[in-house]
N, C-alpha and C positions, 0 to 999 in steps of 0.2 A: 503493500498501500504505501503512498505517496500523499504525504500530507499536505494539502494548498495552503497558502497564502492569501485569500481573499479580506478583500475591504470590502464595506458597504458602499457602493456608488448611488444609489438611489431608493426613494422611499417616499411610498405612496401613503397619506394617513386617511382612513377612515373617521365614523364619527366614535367606535370603538373600536379601533385597532389598524394594524399597517402593514403593508405589503410591502418586504423588504427585500432589494437585490443585491447579492452581492457577488463581485467580479472576480476574478481568479485566471493566471497564465501558468502554464506549463509547457516544457519543451518533452516532448516525446519522441521513441523512437520508433521503429515497427515493432508489430506484439499488443499483447493486451495488457490491459492495467486498470490497475483500481485507486480512481483519485479520491481524497477524502476530503470534506468541507465536515471542519470539528470545532468544537467549541460552541456549539447552537445555543441558544437561550433556551430555556425550560420555559418559557411563555410561546413558543413557536408551536402551530399546528401541522402534525406531522402530513395528514391527507393533503395538505394546502403546498409540497415542494413540488418544485419544478425546475428543470434544468437545459439550459442550451445554448449555443454557443456556438464558436467560428473556427475551424482548423478541417487540415485533411485527416479526419478520424470518424469511427461511425461508434454511436450511442449504444450500449447494448443492452444497461441495465442502469436503475435509480434505486436505491436501498436507503431508509430512513434504520437506523438504529440506536439504541444507548447501550454505552458500554462505561463499565470501571475505569477510572482514571488507573493508568498504568502508575508502577512503580515513579516517584522522582528521582529524574536523575542525580547520580551520584555528585556529579559535579557541580549541580544549582546549589545543592544540601551546600557541600562543601563551601562555596564561596560563600553564603551567609552565614554558618556556621564559623569561618572565618572573620569573617565581619562582625561579628558577633563579639569572640574573642577582644578583638583588635578595641572595638568601644568600651568593652568591659577594663581593659589594660592603662588606654588611656582615662579612665573615668578612677580608677586605684591612683594613677600619677596625681589629676589635679587635686584627690581628698588629702594626698600626701601634701601637695605644695598649700593648700590650704592649711592643713595641721600644724606643718613647717613655719608660717607666717604667724599664725597664731601664739605657736609657743616663743616665737621672738617678739611679739609684743608683748607678752607677758614680762616676761627679761625685762625689757627697758621698763615697762611700770614697776617692777620691783625696785631696778637700781633706781629710778624717780623716785620712789618711795627711802628709799635708803638717805638720799641725800637731801630729803625736804624735812624730814624728820627726827628728831632727837635720840639718840644714843651714846652709847659712855665715851665714844671716842668723835668730839667735834669735828667736821671737813669746813675749812674755811675757805672760799674762793673770795676773789675780786670780782665785782660786777661783771667785768669785760666778759670774763671765764663764766659766771653764770649764765649771761645772755647766751653766748655761743652752746654752751651746755641745752639750753631751753631751746635753741634754734636746730641742734643738731637731733633732740629726739622728736621735735614737731617735725622733722622734714622724716626723719624715718618712719616716724608714728605713721603719716600720711600716704607713704609710698607702699607700705606694709599694707593700710586701707584697700589702696587701690591694686594691688596685686591680688587681693583676696576677694574683690566686688568682679574685676575682670576674670581670675579663674571661676569665682562662682557663676558666671553668666555663659562660659564656653562648657561648664560642666552640664547647664540644664541644655542646651542646644545637644550635647553629645546622646545627652537620656533621650531627647526627641526621637532619634538618631535611633537609638537603639529598642524604644518600643517599636519603631515601624519596624526594623529587623526581626524583633521578636514575634512580630504580626505573622510575619513573612512566612516564618518558621513553622508558627502556628497552624498559618494557612494549607501548609503546604501538608501538614498532617491531615488535615479534614480533607484534602481534595484527594487523597488515598483511597477515601470511601465514597467519595461524590461520586454520581452518575452525569454521565456527559451525553447529548446530543450528537451524532455526528449524521452527513448524510455520504455516502460510496458511491460514487460515479463508473461505471465499468463502461471501459470505451476500448477501443481496435484502431491502429494503424497500419495501415500499410508499408508507410514509410516515417522517416522523420518529420517531424511537422511540430507548428506550436500552437497549442490548443490555449483559446479566451472563453472561458465558461461562465455562465451567467445563472445563478442558485436561487431563487424565486421562492419565498414562503412567506405565510401570514403570521405575525406575531399579535398576539391579543394584549387589551390594556390601552396601547397611545391610542389620543383624543386628539380631535381638534373642534374651536368653537370659534365661528367669526365675532369680532366688536370694532365697534364703527366710532369714529370722532367727526361729528360733522359739524365744521365750523360756516356759519354764515356773515356775511359782508351785508350789512343793511344799506350802504352806500351802494354797492356795485349789484345789487339783488343778485347774488350767487350765492351756492351750496359747495365749498369744497369736503368732498369725502373721501374719508381718509380707511381705507377697508382694510382690515387686519385680520389675522388668525392668530387665535392663542391654542400652541402646540403644548402636549404633556407627554411623558413617556418615561418610563420605570421598566423597560427592559433587559435592563445589567447589560446592553448595547450602548457606547455609543457611536452617533451617527456624527461624523466626524467630514465636515465640506461635503458635504451631498446633495443632490437635486434631489427639492421637494416638491411633490404633490399634494393636493387636498383632494379630496376625492368628494361628493355630496350623494353617492351610491350608499346603501344600507345594506349592505352584503350579509348582517344578522337577520334580515328578513325574507324571506323566501318568495321569492318572485312568482312561483305558483299557488295557486288558491289549495288549502289543506284540504285534504280528505278523512273519511273517518272509517277509521280501522275497524274490524272485529275484536270485542272485546270478551278477554277469554280470563276465567278465573281456573286455578288448578292449587293442586297441595304443595306448597315449597318443597322445593328438593336443593339440599346445599351445592352451591356451586364445587366445580374441583378445584384445587390448588393452581392457581395463579402460575402461568411462566414466565422468564424473564423476556419482556417486551421486544419482538424484532417484526417492526411493518413494513413490508416491501410496498415502495410508490407507483404509480403508474407513472411511466415516462410521460414526460411533456412532449416528447417529437418521436415520432416511429423513426424504426433502426433506419437513419439516413445519415447522410454526410453532414457534419457541422455547418459544411461551409454552404448548404442552404437553408440555415434555421434562421429564423426572424427573429432577432435580440430587442426589440425595443421593451420585450417586458410587461409591458403592459397588459395589452390583451391576453394574455394568459390566465388570468385572473378576472378578466370582468367577458361578458357574453359578447357585449355588446362591441359593434366595430367604430372605431372615433373617427368622426370627421375632420376634415381640415382645421389645424390650427389657427385662433384667430390671433394677431401678437398685435401688443399694445406696451406702451414703454415698461411698465412696471413687470408683467408678467402676460403671459398667456391663458385662455381658457377653452379646455379641447371639449367640444360639445359631444354626448353620446345619446344614447338610444331614451335610456332613463336617467342620466345623470349629466353633471360635469364633473372636468376635473382644472382643478387651477395648477399651471406649472409655475413655480415661485422663480422668478427670475435668479440667477448665479445659485452659489454654493453656499449651503448654511450647516451650522452645526447646532444640535439637537442634545445635550448629553441624558443622561438616565437618571435624572433627579427627582424626577416626577414635580417641577416646578414649572411657572409659564413661560414658555419663550414664545414670542411676538415674531412673527413675519409679516411681511407685509405684502397683499396681494395688489389694492388698486390706490392711486391716489390720484381724483379726477374734480375736474372744477365743472358744475352742472347751474345752470340759469337756476332762480329760484323766484316763484310767483308767490307776492306778499298778500295777506287777508287778514284780518281781526273777525275776533269770536266773541262774543260777550252775552252773559246771562245774568245782565241787572239786578234782578229778583234775588241772586243768592250771593251774588261779588261786584262791589263796583269799579270792576275792572274789565278793561278790553285787553285780552290773549291773543298777542301777534304768532301766526302760521304761516310756515313756508311749505308752498307747495310745489313739489321738486318730480321730475319725470326721469326715471333711469333711463338714460340715454349712451348707455353701455352694452358691450356683449354680455357683462356679469351679471348673475342674478346675486341679487341681495339676500342673503338668507337670515332667517330670524337670530338676532343677537342683541346684545347689550349696547347703548349707544351713549356716548359723552358729547353733550350740545351745547356749542360757544354761540354767543351773537357777539360779535365785533369785538371777539379774543376775551369775552367775558365770561363765563361758566355758568348756563340757566341751569341744567337738569340734567338728569340720567333718565334714560327711558328707554324702550324695547323697541327696536325694527322686526315688524313685520315681512315674511317671504314678496319680497318685490323682484317680478321678472323682467328681463329687458324691455323698452317703452313702456312700462306700468308705470303709474305715478303712486309717487308716498306723501304725506304730508307731515312735518315735524314742529312740535310747538314749540314756539322759544318763549314763553314766559310772559310775565307779563308788561306794556308799557304803558307808562302813566301819563305822555302825552298825548292820549284816546281817553279822556274823560267820560266817565259812563256816569250816570242817575237813575234811580229808581224809586218815584216818590206815589205816596196816597193821597190822590186828590181829595176825595170823598167814600164813605161808605156807608149807605142807610138802609132803613126797610121801611117798607110802604104795604099797608094791608089794601088788597082791592077784592072788589067784589063782594056784593050782599049776600048771595046764595052760593058760588063759588068760596067765598073765605080763604081768598089766598095770599099768603106771605111771600114778598118779593124783596130779596135783597138787591141793592145794586152796588156794583164798586167802579169806582172810576180810578186808573192809574196814570201818571206819564211816564214817560222815560225819557231822558236826553243824553245825546250824546254829541260831544263839540269834538271836531280834530284841529287838535292845538301842532300838528304837524308841517313841513313846509309842502307835502306834497297830496295829492289826491290817493286816497287810499279806502278799499270796501272792506266791508262790515256787515255782519252778521249778527241781528239781533234775537235771542229767544226770549220767550216767555209763555206763561199758559196761563188755561183757563180751567176751572174743575171739570172733573167727568164725572157724570150722574150714573150709580150704580141701582138706582130704582126710575120704575119706571113713572111714579107720581112726584119727580123730582125734574125739571127743567131748566138746562143751561142756554142761555141767550146772550150771544156775542153779538153786542149793540155795535163797536167799534174797536177795531176796524171791520167796514164793509167787508164781507168775505162770500163767495159764492163758489171758488174752484183757485187751482194753486195758479200763480203765476210766476214769472220771474222776480215780482217784487216781494209777494210774500207767499207762504205756506203753510198749512196746517195739517196736523198729522192724527192719525185716530187716536193718539194721547190727548189730543188737543192743547199739542206743543205749537206756539206760532213764531216762525222765522220770517224777519225782515231782510233784505237785501239791499244794501246802498252803497252807494259812492260819495263819500263825502270830501269836498273839497278844503284846501287850506283855511284852517279860522270858522269854517264852518259848521252851525250846529245844528242839527234836527232836533225834530218834538214830535213823539208817537205817543199819540193817546191809546188805552186800552179800556173800554168800559163792559163789563157784563152784567147780567142779572141770572139771579138764581130764585126760582119759582119751586113754593111746596106747598100742600096743604094746611092750613092752620095747625091742625092738630095734630101735625107728622113733627117729630122730633127730629134734627138732620144733626148727622156727623161731620167733621171734616174742613166745617168750613174756618176757616181765620179771621 
């Protein structure tokens, strides 16, 4: 067997898994060879394994297997043990250096104590000698402190290195009993050739989710949409400088309608002991020359044939029968740390149509909205958005699914330059009819909207009148006059009224709303304000 040096060269990430492509090259002579892709991740799906490649050789077999780690090479163990011993020797030497310095400090302290304390024999020194002696002790003391500090710092670094060596030695011990995944490819060559092999397999766990930054310019009336993807993976494989594709396909959901199977019951019979696992995987290609194989890899795991890619500056999108694939430009590195890694799918400027909406009965504010049409080739998938207006953060929101050429609306918060008021003008009761004895309540409101901006703006005003849930209670709209929906006024089955205006700069509009509630005097009505 020949162990291949294979690196990950391409990754397609789905909602809950990823398709990995490993590439390896190997020169062979004539004859039959078993080439091994080793140390494959535990989370791989054995049934997904496929291999193709290039070179003048015939693919004869592909086999997935799990094997125990072979004995660790003696040279590897020897090198680590030698490093461990050398570090321990250095640490002992440093500890001795610290001990000698501490002893020397103690000696100096004892000498100083004898000179400064009374004794049977008094030592007399002139002031100059005293100063020189004090200076000598101080400099010597400082030098010893610095030596101890420097040695302790070196000691800490060596201990960290020793900890790493100890972990590696411990890991080697664990690896002796660890199961590892392999794919063994059997090929036959008629003569000398260089093979380039592509191993494809699915790993469970990686995921990607879309996120958006929506930055709206009120002066330019445009939205810059930054379409990003957050990728997470913890597969134990590092995706170093690889081509990243993001697929909207959902491979975990079958494309076929599920069918009911017979529902059997029986007496439980214990299963036989499980044999050591060795799964033979169906070859990706018929027994043919590698030189005729397709090496793109993407169609190996997908039933659809990709349409021609549409190129744009940031990335490309490949349309398929039931999904799209975003091909991220350049190469990216995604570490297996299960942390968020952001890649950019698209940054694009789109024209925005501004309008306002207000519900004065509930809030005295006008809310600015931007209506935008997706003029890109990219579908905007459901995801979280951060919305900014003129570089000021407005809110976090959710993006619904928006197909190319479809329109969506983003709420940009309150704009206080559009003033809105809702006033109760009059509310009174009157009794009508000598025989019918009806009670009538009349409500009169006034809605006022003033445009303090320097541009003409569109605004939608919403209000409501009650809904009768009893045949004896009649609701009569007095003002505005309404017969059917128009471009300026609409009313729905919930008795919600919507007015549509274009307000010029500085203009103020007044909207009267009057309605009556009529019911028999002996009836007690609930729900009226």
